[in-house]
FIKOLZA-1660 file (N, C-alpha, C; in steps of 0.1 Angstrom, whole numbers, plus 5000, padded with zeros to 4 digits):
% residues 167
   i   px   py   pz ch aa at
   1 5008 4988 5000  A  X  N
   1 5000 5000 5000  A  X CA
   1 5009 5013 5000  A  X  C
   2 5019 5013 5008  A  X  N
   2 5027 5025 5009  A  X CA
   2 5037 5027 4997  A  X  C
   3 5038 5016 4989  A  X  N
   3 5047 5017 4977  A  X CA
   3 5044 5029 4968  A  X  C
   4 5031 5033 4967  A  X  N
   4 5027 5043 4959  A  X CA
   4 5033 5057 4963  A  X  C
   5 5039 5057 4975  A  X  N
   5 5045 5070 4980  A  X CA
   5 5060 5070 4977  A  X  C
   6 5066 5060 4972  A  X  N
   6 5080 5059 4970  A  X CA
   6 5084 5066 4957  A  X  C
   7 5092 5076 4958  A  X  N
   7 5097 5083 4946  A  X CA
   7 5107 5075 4939  A  X  C
   8 5109 5077 4926  A  X  N
   8 5119 5070 4918  A  X CA
   8 5133 5075 4922  A  X  C
   9 5134 5087 4926  A  X  N
   9 5147 5094 4929  A  X CA
   9 5145 5104 4940  A  X  C
  10 5155 5107 4947  A  X  N
  10 5155 5117 4957  A  X CA
  10 5167 5127 4954  A  X  C
  11 5164 5140 4955  A  X  N
  11 5174 5150 4953  A  X CA
  11 5174 5160 4964  A  X  C
  12 5185 5165 4968  A  X  N
  12 5186 5176 4978  A  X CA
  12 5178 5188 4974  A  X  C
  13 5179 5192 4961  A  X  N
  13 5172 5203 4956  A  X CA
  13 5171 5202 4941  A  X  C
  14 5163 5210 4935  A  X  N
  14 5160 5209 4921  A  X CA
  14 5173 5212 4912  A  X  C
  15 5182 5219 4918  A  X  N
  15 5195 5222 4910  A  X CA
  15 5203 5209 4907  A  X  C
  16 5200 5198 4915  A  X  N
  16 5207 5186 4912  A  X CA
  16 5201 5178 4900  A  X  C
  17 5190 5183 4895  A  X  N
  17 5185 5178 4883  A  X CA
  17 5190 5185 4871  A  X  C
  18 5198 5179 4863  A  X  N
  18 5206 5185 4852  A  X CA
  18 5201 5181 4838  A  X  C
  19 5202 5190 4829  A  X  N
  19 5199 5186 4815  A  X CA
  19 5206 5173 4810  A  X  C
  20 5219 5172 4815  A  X  N
  20 5227 5160 4811  A  X CA
  20 5221 5147 4816  A  X  C
  21 5216 5147 4829  A  X  N
  21 5210 5136 4834  A  X CA
  21 5197 5133 4827  A  X  C
  22 5189 5143 4824  A  X  N
  22 5176 5141 4818  A  X CA
  22 5178 5136 4804  A  X  C
  23 5188 5140 4797  A  X  N
  23 5191 5136 4783  A  X CA
  23 5194 5121 4783  A  X  C
  24 5201 5116 4793  A  X  N
  24 5204 5102 4794  A  X CA
  24 5192 5093 4796  A  X  C
  25 5181 5099 4803  A  X  N
  25 5169 5092 4805  A  X CA
  25 5159 5095 4794  A  X  C
  26 5162 5102 4784  A  X  N
  26 5154 5106 4773  A  X CA
  26 5142 5115 4778  A  X  C
  27 5144 5123 4788  A  X  N
  27 5134 5132 4794  A  X CA
  27 5134 5145 4786  A  X  C
  28 5122 5149 4782  A  X  N
  28 5121 5161 4774  A  X CA
  28 5112 5171 4781  A  X  C
  29 5107 5167 4793  A  X  N
  29 5098 5176 4800  A  X CA
  29 5097 5174 4815  A  X  C
  30 5095 5185 4822  A  X  N
  30 5094 5184 4837  A  X CA
  30 5081 5191 4841  A  X  C
  31 5073 5183 4850  A  X  N
  31 5062 5189 4857  A  X CA
  31 5067 5192 4871  A  X  C
  32 5069 5204 4874  A  X  N
  32 5075 5208 4887  A  X CA
  32 5065 5215 4896  A  X  C
  33 5066 5212 4909  A  X  N
  33 5058 5219 4919  A  X CA
  33 5065 5233 4921  A  X  C
  34 5059 5242 4927  A  X  N
  34 5064 5255 4930  A  X CA
  34 5069 5257 4944  A  X  C
  35 5060 5257 4953  A  X  N
  35 5063 5261 4967  A  X CA
  35 5072 5250 4974  A  X  C
  36 5083 5255 4979  A  X  N
  36 5093 5246 4986  A  X CA
  36 5100 5236 4977  A  X  C
  37 5097 5237 4964  A  X  N
  37 5105 5230 4954  A  X CA
  37 5114 5239 4946  A  X  C
  38 5108 5250 4941  A  X  N
  38 5116 5260 4934  A  X CA
  38 5120 5271 4942  A  X  C
  39 5111 5275 4951  A  X  N
  39 5114 5286 4961  A  X CA
  39 5106 5283 4974  A  X  C
  40 5110 5290 4984  A  X  N
  40 5103 5289 4997  A  X CA
  40 5088 5293 4994  A  X  C
  41 5079 5287 5002  A  X  N
  41 5065 5288 4999  A  X CA
  41 5060 5303 5000  A  X  C
  42 5068 5311 5007  A  X  N
  42 5064 5325 5009  A  X CA
  42 5073 5335 5001  A  X  C
  43 5081 5330 4992  A  X  N
  43 5090 5338 4984  A  X CA
  43 5083 5340 4970  A  X  C
  44 5081 5353 4966  A  X  N
  44 5073 5355 4953  A  X CA
  44 5082 5353 4941  A  X  C
  45 5095 5356 4942  A  X  N
  45 5103 5356 4929  A  X CA
  45 5114 5345 4929  A  X  C
  46 5118 5342 4917  A  X  N
  46 5128 5332 4916  A  X CA
  46 5142 5338 4918  A  X  C
  47 5150 5331 4926  A  X  N
  47 5164 5337 4928  A  X CA
  47 5172 5334 4915  A  X  C
  48 5184 5340 4915  A  X  N
  48 5192 5339 4903  A  X CA
  48 5195 5324 4899  A  X  C
  49 5198 5316 4909  A  X  N
  49 5202 5302 4905  A  X CA
  49 5190 5294 4899  A  X  C
  50 5178 5297 4903  A  X  N
  50 5166 5291 4897  A  X CA
  50 5164 5296 4883  A  X  C
  51 5166 5309 4881  A  X  N
  51 5165 5315 4868  A  X CA
  51 5175 5309 4858  A  X  C
  52 5187 5307 4863  A  X  N
  52 5197 5300 4855  A  X CA
  52 5194 5286 4852  A  X  C
  53 5188 5279 4862  A  X  N
  53 5184 5265 4860  A  X CA
  53 5173 5264 4849  A  X  C
  54 5163 5273 4849  A  X  N
  54 5153 5273 4839  A  X CA
  54 5160 5276 4825  A  X  C
  55 5169 5285 4825  A  X  N
  55 5176 5288 4812  A  X CA
  55 5184 5276 4807  A  X  C
  56 5191 5269 4816  A  X  N
  56 5198 5257 4811  A  X CA
  56 5189 5246 4806  A  X  C
  57 5177 5244 4813  A  X  N
  57 5168 5235 4808  A  X CA
  57 5162 5239 4794  A  X  C
  58 5159 5252 4793  A  X  N
  58 5154 5257 4780  A  X CA
  58 5164 5255 4769  A  X  C
  59 5176 5258 4772  A  X  N
  59 5187 5257 4762  A  X CA
  59 5189 5242 4757  A  X  C
  60 5185 5233 4766  A  X  N
  60 5186 5219 4763  A  X CA
  60 5173 5214 4756  A  X  C
  61 5164 5223 4755  A  X  N
  61 5151 5219 4748  A  X CA
  61 5141 5211 4757  A  X  C
  62 5143 5213 4770  A  X  N
  62 5135 5206 4780  A  X CA
  62 5123 5216 4784  A  X  C
  63 5111 5211 4782  A  X  N
  63 5099 5218 4785  A  X CA
  63 5096 5218 4800  A  X  C
  64 5091 5228 4806  A  X  N
  64 5087 5228 4820  A  X CA
  64 5073 5234 4822  A  X  C
  65 5065 5228 4830  A  X  N
  65 5052 5233 4834  A  X CA
  65 5052 5233 4849  A  X  C
  66 5050 5245 4855  A  X  N
  66 5049 5247 4869  A  X CA
  66 5035 5243 4873  A  X  C
  67 5033 5234 4882  A  X  N
  67 5020 5229 4886  A  X CA
  67 5019 5230 4901  A  X  C
  68 5010 5238 4905  A  X  N
  68 5009 5241 4920  A  X CA
  68 4994 5240 4924  A  X  C
  69 4993 5236 4937  A  X  N
  69 4979 5236 4943  A  X CA
  69 4976 5251 4948  A  X  C
  70 4986 5260 4947  A  X  N
  70 4983 5273 4952  A  X CA
  70 4974 5281 4942  A  X  C
  71 4970 5293 4946  A  X  N
  71 4961 5301 4938  A  X CA
  71 4967 5307 4926  A  X  C
  72 4959 5312 4917  A  X  N
  72 4964 5318 4904  A  X CA
  72 4973 5329 4906  A  X  C
  73 4970 5338 4915  A  X  N
  73 4979 5350 4917  A  X CA
  73 4993 5346 4921  A  X  C
  74 4994 5337 4930  A  X  N
  74 5007 5332 4935  A  X CA
  74 5015 5326 4924  A  X  C
  75 5009 5317 4917  A  X  N
  75 5016 5309 4906  A  X CA
  75 5019 5318 4894  A  X  C
  76 5010 5327 4891  A  X  N
  76 5012 5336 4880  A  X CA
  76 5024 5346 4883  A  X  C
  77 5024 5351 4895  A  X  N
  77 5034 5361 4899  A  X CA
  77 5048 5355 4897  A  X  C
  78 5049 5342 4901  A  X  N
  78 5062 5336 4900  A  X CA
  78 5066 5332 4885  A  X  C
  79 5056 5326 4878  A  X  N
  79 5058 5320 4865  A  X CA
  79 5060 5330 4853  A  X  C
  80 5052 5340 4853  A  X  N
  80 5052 5349 4842  A  X CA
  80 5065 5356 4839  A  X  C
  81 5072 5361 4849  A  X  N
  81 5085 5367 4846  A  X CA
  81 5095 5357 4840  A  X  C
  82 5093 5344 4843  A  X  N
  82 5102 5334 4837  A  X CA
  82 5097 5329 4823  A  X  C
  83 5085 5334 4819  A  X  N
  83 5079 5330 4807  A  X CA
  83 5076 5315 4807  A  X  C
  84 5071 5309 4818  A  X  N
  84 5069 5295 4819  A  X CA
  84 5054 5293 4821  A  X  C
  85 5049 5282 4814  A  X  N
  85 5035 5278 4816  A  X CA
  85 5033 5273 4830  A  X  C
  86 5020 5275 4834  A  X  N
  86 5017 5270 4848  A  X CA
  86 5003 5266 4849  A  X  C
  87 5001 5257 4859  A  X  N
  87 4987 5253 4862  A  X CA
  87 4986 5256 4877  A  X  C
  88 4976 5264 4880  A  X  N
  88 4973 5268 4894  A  X CA
  88 4961 5260 4899  A  X  C
  89 4959 5260 4912  A  X  N
  89 4948 5252 4918  A  X CA
  89 4947 5238 4913  A  X  C
  90 4958 5231 4912  A  X  N
  90 4960 5219 4905  A  X CA
  90 4952 5207 4911  A  X  C
  91 4950 5208 4924  A  X  N
  91 4943 5197 4932  A  X CA
  91 4951 5184 4931  A  X  C
  92 4965 5186 4931  A  X  N
  92 4973 5174 4932  A  X CA
  92 4970 5167 4946  A  X  C
  93 4969 5154 4946  A  X  N
  93 4974 5144 4937  A  X CA
  93 4965 5139 4926  A  X  C
  94 4953 5146 4924  A  X  N
  94 4944 5142 4913  A  X CA
  94 4951 5143 4899  A  X  C
  95 4947 5135 4890  A  X  N
  95 4954 5134 4877  A  X CA
  95 4952 5145 4867  A  X  C
  96 4942 5153 4869  A  X  N
  96 4938 5163 4859  A  X CA
  96 4950 5172 4855  A  X  C
  97 4956 5178 4865  A  X  N
  97 4967 5187 4863  A  X CA
  97 4979 5181 4856  A  X  C
  98 4982 5168 4860  A  X  N
  98 4993 5161 4853  A  X CA
  98 4990 5158 4838  A  X  C
  99 4977 5155 4836  A  X  N
  99 4973 5152 4822  A  X CA
  99 4974 5165 4814  A  X  C
 100 4969 5176 4819  A  X  N
 100 4970 5189 4812  A  X CA
 100 4984 5193 4809  A  X  C
 101 4993 5192 4819  A  X  N
 101 5007 5195 4817  A  X CA
 101 5013 5187 4806  A  X  C
 102 5010 5174 4806  A  X  N
 102 5016 5165 4795  A  X CA
 102 5010 5170 4781  A  X  C
 103 4997 5172 4781  A  X  N
 103 4991 5177 4768  A  X CA
 103 4997 5190 4764  A  X  C
 104 4999 5199 4773  A  X  N
 104 5005 5212 4769  A  X CA
 104 5019 5211 4764  A  X  C
 105 5026 5201 4769  A  X  N
 105 5040 5199 4764  A  X CA
 105 5040 5191 4751  A  X  C
 106 5030 5183 4749  A  X  N
 106 5029 5175 4737  A  X CA
 106 5039 5163 4737  A  X  C
 107 5041 5158 4749  A  X  N
 107 5051 5147 4751  A  X CA
 107 5044 5135 4756  A  X  C
 108 5051 5124 4756  A  X  N
 108 5047 5111 4761  A  X CA
 108 5050 5110 4776  A  X  C
 109 5043 5102 4783  A  X  N
 109 5045 5101 4798  A  X CA
 109 5060 5097 4801  A  X  C
 110 5065 5088 4793  A  X  N
 110 5079 5083 4796  A  X CA
 110 5089 5094 4793  A  X  C
 111 5085 5105 4787  A  X  N
 111 5095 5116 4784  A  X CA
 111 5094 5127 4794  A  X  C
 112 5086 5125 4805  A  X  N
 112 5084 5135 4815  A  X CA
 112 5087 5130 4829  A  X  C
 113 5092 5139 4837  A  X  N
 113 5094 5136 4851  A  X CA
 113 5086 5146 4859  A  X  C
 114 5082 5142 4871  A  X  N
 114 5074 5150 4881  A  X CA
 114 5084 5153 4893  A  X  C
 115 5085 5165 4896  A  X  N
 115 5094 5169 4907  A  X CA
 115 5086 5177 4917  A  X  C
 116 5088 5174 4930  A  X  N
 116 5082 5181 4941  A  X CA
 116 5087 5177 4954  A  X  C
 117 5082 5185 4964  A  X  N
 117 5088 5183 4978  A  X CA
 117 5078 5175 4987  A  X  C
 118 5066 5171 4982  A  X  N
 118 5056 5165 4991  A  X CA
 118 5053 5151 4986  A  X  C
 119 5052 5141 4995  A  X  N
 119 5048 5128 4991  A  X CA
 119 5033 5127 4988  A  X  C
 120 5025 5135 4995  A  X  N
 120 5011 5133 4994  A  X CA
 120 5005 5141 4982  A  X  C
 121 5012 5149 4976  A  X  N
 121 5007 5156 4964  A  X CA
 121 5015 5153 4952  A  X  C
 122 5028 5156 4952  A  X  N
 122 5037 5155 4940  A  X CA
 122 5040 5140 4937  A  X  C
 123 5046 5133 4947  A  X  N
 123 5050 5120 4944  A  X CA
 123 5038 5110 4942  A  X  C
 124 5028 5111 4951  A  X  N
 124 5016 5103 4950  A  X CA
 124 5009 5106 4937  A  X  C
 125 5007 5118 4933  A  X  N
 125 5001 5122 4921  A  X CA
 125 5008 5117 4909  A  X  C
 126 5021 5120 4909  A  X  N
 126 5030 5115 4898  A  X CA
 126 5030 5100 4896  A  X  C
 127 5031 5093 4907  A  X  N
 127 5031 5078 4907  A  X CA
 127 5018 5073 4902  A  X  C
 128 5007 5078 4907  A  X  N
 128 4994 5074 4903  A  X CA
 128 4991 5076 4888  A  X  C
 129 4997 5087 4883  A  X  N
 129 4995 5090 4869  A  X CA
 129 5005 5083 4860  A  X  C
 130 5015 5076 4866  A  X  N
 130 5024 5068 4858  A  X CA
 130 5037 5075 4854  A  X  C
 131 5041 5085 4861  A  X  N
 131 5053 5093 4858  A  X CA
 131 5065 5088 4866  A  X  C
 132 5077 5091 4862  A  X  N
 132 5089 5090 4870  A  X CA
 132 5089 5102 4879  A  X  C
 133 5091 5099 4892  A  X  N
 133 5090 5110 4902  A  X CA
 133 5103 5112 4910  A  X  C
 134 5105 5125 4913  A  X  N
 134 5117 5129 4920  A  X CA
 134 5112 5137 4932  A  X  C
 135 5116 5133 4944  A  X  N
 135 5113 5140 4956  A  X CA
 135 5125 5149 4960  A  X  C
 136 5122 5162 4962  A  X  N
 136 5133 5170 4966  A  X CA
 136 5131 5174 4981  A  X  C
 137 5142 5177 4987  A  X  N
 137 5141 5182 5001  A  X CA
 137 5134 5196 5001  A  X  C
 138 5124 5198 5010  A  X  N
 138 5118 5211 5010  A  X CA
 138 5129 5222 5012  A  X  C
 139 5127 5234 5006  A  X  N
 139 5137 5245 5007  A  X CA
 139 5137 5250 5021  A  X  C
 140 5126 5252 5027  A  X  N
 140 5125 5257 5041  A  X CA
 140 5117 5248 5050  A  X  C
 141 5119 5249 5063  A  X  N
 141 5112 5240 5072  A  X CA
 141 5098 5246 5075  A  X  C
 142 5095 5258 5072  A  X  N
 142 5082 5264 5075  A  X CA
 142 5073 5261 5063  A  X  C
 143 5060 5259 5066  A  X  N
 143 5050 5256 5056  A  X CA
 143 5037 5264 5058  A  X  C
 144 5029 5264 5048  A  X  N
 144 5015 5269 5050  A  X CA
 144 5007 5259 5058  A  X  C
 145 4995 5264 5062  A  X  N
 145 4986 5256 5071  A  X CA
 145 4984 5242 5066  A  X  C
 146 4979 5240 5053  A  X  N
 146 4976 5227 5048  A  X CA
 146 4988 5218 5046  A  X  C
 147 4999 5224 5042  A  X  N
 147 5011 5216 5041  A  X CA
 147 5016 5211 5054  A  X  C
 148 5014 5219 5065  A  X  N
 148 5018 5214 5078  A  X CA
 148 5011 5201 5081  A  X  C
 149 4998 5200 5078  A  X  N
 149 4991 5188 5080  A  X CA
 149 4996 5177 5072  A  X  C
 150 4999 5179 5059  A  X  N
 150 5004 5169 5050  A  X CA
 150 5018 5164 5056  A  X  C
 151 5026 5173 5061  A  X  N
 151 5039 5169 5066  A  X CA
 151 5038 5159 5077  A  X  C
 152 5028 5161 5086  A  X  N
 152 5026 5151 5097  A  X CA
 152 5022 5138 5092  A  X  C
 153 5014 5137 5082  A  X  N
 153 5010 5124 5076  A  X CA
 153 5022 5118 5069  A  X  C
 154 5030 5126 5062  A  X  N
 154 5042 5122 5055  A  X CA
 154 5052 5115 5065  A  X  C
 155 5053 5121 5076  A  X  N
 155 5062 5115 5086  A  X CA
 155 5059 5101 5090  A  X  C
 156 5046 5099 5091  A  X  N
 156 5041 5085 5094  A  X CA
 156 5044 5076 5083  A  X  C
 157 5041 5080 5071  A  X  N
 157 5044 5072 5059  A  X CA
 157 5059 5069 5057  A  X  C
 158 5067 5079 5059  A  X  N
 158 5082 5078 5058  A  X CA
 158 5087 5068 5069  A  X  C
 159 5082 5069 5081  A  X  N
 159 5086 5060 5091  A  X CA
 159 5083 5046 5088  A  X  C
 160 5071 5044 5082  A  X  N
 160 5067 5030 5078  A  X CA
 160 5075 5025 5067  A  X  C
 161 5078 5033 5057  A  X  N
 161 5087 5029 5046  A  X CA
 161 5101 5026 5050  A  X  C
 162 5106 5034 5059  A  X  N
 162 5120 5031 5065  A  X CA
 162 5120 5018 5073  A  X  C
 163 5109 5016 5081  A  X  N
 163 5108 5004 5089  A  X CA
 163 5108 4992 5080  A  X  C
 164 5101 4993 5068  A  X  N
 164 5100 4981 5059  A  X CA
 164 5112 4980 5050  A  X  C
 165 5122 4990 5051  A  X  N
 165 5134 4989 5043  A  X CA
 165 5131 4994 5028  A  X  C
 166 5120 5001 5026  A  X  N
 166 5117 5006 5013  A  X CA
 166 5125 5018 5008  A  X  C
 167 5129 5026 5019  A  X  N
 167 5137 5038 5015  A  X CA
 167 5149 5038 5025  A  X  C
% end
């Protein structure tokens, strides 16, 4: 039952995901979470290293769709200066946003990875939808109200997975 929460890969941060690694996997697209994956959940703008990461991905021909459960204003404020497509109010882990992102990129599932900092939204949603998933360490320890609740549930799941030797 808990296997659906196991990511295919773990990374300390999104900067560890490189165009060179993705090319080896034949990955041409990334569905990425926003809050605590790309920036702290309360940070409105991308820092220089994230801007550079987006540029490197774009130069390598890798499509990116920012997919967030947050509201339109939050996601738009971050995404538009980067000229990146986005899906707000995604309702992850439900499949609708993942399907829309894939359709927007015009790629096959096996050409896309899902990246995020939460087991209950990003990893679960990506796994249920059949994508390769990457769990990144959250950028900051503080979270919004709903994410705090998710983190408590995640701790129980992680403890169970570790106990069973799954991670």
